[in-house]
N, C-alpha and C positions, 0 to 999 in steps of 0.2 A: 128234701131235708127240711124238717121243721125248724124255724129260726126262733131262738129265745128272745122274748120281748124285753126291750130296754125299759124297765119300770121306772128308772130314775128320770125318764123323759115323759112321764105320764101327764095327762091333762090336769088331773087333780093337784098334783104337786106343783105344776106350772102355775095354776090359778092361785095357790097359796103364796107362792113366791112373788107373783105379780102384785097381790094385795100388800105383801110386805114391802115391795119396792115403792109403791105409791105412798105407803105410810112413812117410810124413811124420808122421802123427798119432802112431803108436807111438814114433817117434824123439823127437819133441818132449816127449811125456809121460814116457817112461822116462829119457831121457838129459838133458833140459833142464828139470828141476825141475817136472814134472807140469803143464805147460801144453799145451793142445791147439793143434795147428797148424791144423786144419780146423774143429773143433767150437766155433765162436765163441759159441754159446749157453752152453756150459759156462764159457768164459772170462768172459763177461758176468756169469754167475751168481756166479762166484768173485770177480769184481771188486766186485760189489755187497755180497757177504758181508763181504769184508775192509774195504770202505769203511765199512760200518755198524759194524764193530768198532774202527774207528780205526786199522787196520793199513794205513797209507797206502803203505808200501814194497811190501807184497804186492799191494795194489790196483793199483799201477802195473805190477807184474809181469804182471798179466792184462790191463790196459788197452791197453798198447802193441801186443800181437799183434792185438787187435781193430782198432785204428786202422790197423795195417800191412796187414791183410787188405783193408780198404776202399781203401787206396792201391793195392794190387795190382789190384783191380777197375778202378780209374780208369786205371792204366797200360795194362791190356789194351784198354780202350776207345780210348786214344790210339794204341796200335799198330794197332788195327783201322782207325782213321780216317786213318792215314798213307798218303801216296801214293808211287808209284814204288818200291815195295818189291821187292827182288830175289827174296825168298822169299815164299811164302804167308804172310799175316799171322799165322796160327796157328803156323806153324813159327817165326817170329820170337818169338812169345810163349813157346813151349816152350823155345827156346834161352836166352832170358832167365831163365826159371825154372830151367833146368838149371845155368846159370852162378851164380845166386844160391845154390843148394844146395851147389854145389862150394865156394864161399867159406865157407859155414856150417860145413862139415866141418873147417875149420882154426881155428875159434874155440875157445879154451879154455873150460872149464866156468865160469870166472869171468866170461865174457861171455854168459851164458845169455839175458839180457834181449834183447840185440841179435840173438843167434842165433834165438831164438823169433820175434822181430819179422820178421826176414828170411824165415824159413820160412813164416810166415803170409802175408807179402807174396807169396811164390811161390804159395801156395795160392789167394790171391785172383786172381792172374793166370790160374790154371788153371780156377777155377770160372766165370770170366767168359768165357774163350775157348772152352770146350767145354761147351755146355749141351744138346746133343741127340745122340742116337744113332738113326740111321735115322728121323728125324722125331719121335722121342719125347723129351720133356723129361726129361733124366736128369743127375744130378749125379755127378761122379767123385771128389768130395772129402768127401762126407757121405752118410748113409744114410737119414735119416728120410723125406725126400721120396720116395726110391725105394721105401721100404717101403710108404708110403701108396699110391703109384701101382701098385705090383706087386699089392698086396692088392686094390685096387679093380678092376684088370683080371681078377684071378682070380675075384672075385665075379661080374663080368659074364659071364665064361666059364661059370661054374656055372649061371647063370640062362639064358643064351642058347645055350650050346654052340658059339659061334662061335670058330673056331680062332685068329683074329687076336688075340682077347683073351688066350688062353692063351699065344700066342707073345710078346706084349708083357709078360705077367706074368713069364714065364721070363727075359726080357731084363732086367727090373728086378731080379729076384732074383739073376740071374747077376752083375750088376754089384756087388750087395751082397757076394756070395761073393768076388769079386775083391778088393774092399776088405779083407775079412777075411784073405784070403790074403796081401795086402800087409802087413798087420799081423803075421802069422805070420812071413813072410820077414824083415821088419824086426827082429822080436824076436831071431831067430837071428843076423842080421847084427850086431846090437848086442853080442851076447855075445863076438864075435871082434874087432870093429872099434870098438866104443863110439862116441865122437863122430864118428869117420870113416865110420860106417856109412851116413850120408846120401849118400855118394859113389855107393853102389849105386843109390839113387833117381835121382840125377843121370844116371847111365848109362842107366837105363830111359827117361828123357825124351829123351836124345840118340838112342837107338834109334828112338824115335817120329819124330824129325825126319828120320832117314835113310830112312824108308819113303816115298820120293818119290811112289809111286803112290797114297798116301793123300791127296795134296794136289792137287786138280784145279781147284776153283773157289772163289771167295770166299764 
């Protein structure tokens, strides 16, 4: 029996989302007071450090993005569970993410805490909505898991010479490269647009929703 291909797990869409992920992280770090949009491990570390030093204002600065990231994951689950959706549920999730980032672009620097929280909220939506590319568990908002899986597959290839392991390794490393490219693009965009640079990231996500042929099945 011929199996329908899950187009929402396509390599092209995964690459676009990884570029977006790198862009969001560099934006929140450079523009919005050195907070990570995606790397919540770093935020948790800095939260703990500031908490231990009694710097409660800065501790809150790192806590709320972590909390917002978790809320974004929860929202993606609610969108997934929703019935009678006009669009594919992942399209709805991406449109929500794009709208949130569009709002963030118009927040002044005095509202960095809210801006970072909303950006992390958007990242939580993305990380929960897109967890696979061609059946492989891949994250588009962080790199450490992809590095582990890519290196593991590369080692398997060197031991067995099976090309599927090499193909998967290249996929993982390719997504990491796209994340870095997103950071590079984001850094250049920030030089010209500064806090408005995140509009470029929002535009990338809208392009993803317009690729109707990427959305076939739930």
